TIPADO-626847 format. One record per residue (C-alpha): residue in one letter; x, y, z. Coordinates in steps of 0.05 Angstrom, whole numbers, padded with zeros to 5 digits, always signed. Example, Ala and Ser with C-alpha at 12.3 -4.5 7.8 and 13.67 -1.06 7.14 Angstrom:
<sites>
A+00246-00090+00156
S+00273-00021+00143
</sites>
This chain:
<sites>
Q+02614+01414+01813
M+02557+01365+01799
H+02508+01391+01748
L+02452+01367+01702
A+02431+01406+01641
E+02370+01391+01598
S+02363+01415+01526
G+02323+01400+01464
G+02255+01426+01482
G+02214+01470+01436
L+02149+01480+01400
V+02124+01422+01358
Q+02057+01406+01325
S+02015+01347+01345
G+02044+01283+01319
G+02114+01312+01318
S+02178+01289+01352
L+02231+01318+01397
R+02293+01290+01430
L+02312+01317+01497
S+02382+01312+01525
C+02406+01310+01596
A+02480+01324+01600
A+02519+01313+01664
S+02581+01345+01692
G+02617+01327+01755
F+02594+01255+01756
T+02587+01194+01711
L+02515+01184+01691
N+02519+01110+01677
M+02532+01097+01751
Y+02462+01121+01770
A+02390+01110+01752
V+02366+01172+01714
K+02294+01194+01710
W+02255+01243+01669
F+02198+01281+01701
R+02152+01333+01673
Q+02108+01388+01702
A+02050+01419+01665
P+02021+01486+01687
G+01977+01477+01748
K+01995+01404+01755
E+02041+01364+01799
R+02107+01339+01774
E+02101+01269+01746
G+02151+01215+01729
V+02157+01200+01655
A+02213+01150+01645
C+02271+01118+01681
I+02334+01082+01660
K+02371+01040+01711
A+02446+01041+01720
T+02461+00968+01727
D+02425+00935+01669
T+02396+00996+01633
T+02325+00970+01646
T+02275+01023+01626
T+02206+01039+01653
Y+02154+01088+01629
A+02091+01122+01652
D+02029+01092+01619
S+02014+01159+01587
V+02079+01158+01546
K+02091+01083+01537
D+02103+01065+01464
R+02115+01138+01446
F+02175+01157+01489
T+02243+01123+01493
I+02296+01136+01545
S+02368+01118+01530
R+02439+01135+01550
D+02504+01149+01514
S+02559+01134+01563
A+02613+01164+01518
K+02576+01231+01519
N+02554+01224+01591
T+02484+01241+01568
V+02415+01211+01576
Y+02363+01222+01522
L+02287+01223+01519
E+02262+01210+01448
M+02190+01233+01444
N+02146+01214+01385
N+02074+01227+01367
L+02072+01286+01414
Q+02004+01310+01437
P+01979+01374+01471
E+01976+01338+01537
D+02052+01328+01533
T+02062+01403+01541
A+02104+01413+01603
V+02173+01430+01629
Y+02215+01367+01627
Y+02268+01353+01679
C+02321+01300+01688
T+02341+01278+01756
L+02384+01227+01793
Q+02395+01210+01866
I+02462+01202+01900
E+02453+01174+01970
S+02398+01219+01998
Y+02408+01278+01952
N+02368+01290+01889
F+02400+01328+01833
W+02355+01364+01783
G+02368+01402+01720
Q+02337+01469+01704
G+02285+01439+01657
T+02268+01447+01584
Q+02201+01470+01558
V+02161+01426+01509
T+02100+01458+01478
V+02050+01422+01434
P+01994+01469+01413
S+01923+01442+01412
</sites>
């Protein structure tokens, strides 16, 4: 069964750091581009970062560039999102996702809270 599971969220003060994990079962993550999205209360889901399968090229939303880093560990079949200098506007549920043919797989999400 194909499954994505995020972990690593929590409560952190402004300026703090967290590392989110996206663990896969049922498929090999390094065969696919993997994206992180986030959704804040009352807002639409937005793309945060992406890592390609072929050359591991990474892209980021302007709002997180230079603060967040996406990476993968093929041996652990896991993609990470390292988040530094977190700010209240980063508060959201964070999801990892990948697309296989026309189907999008999503994890259940992990909550990140940065109090103002």
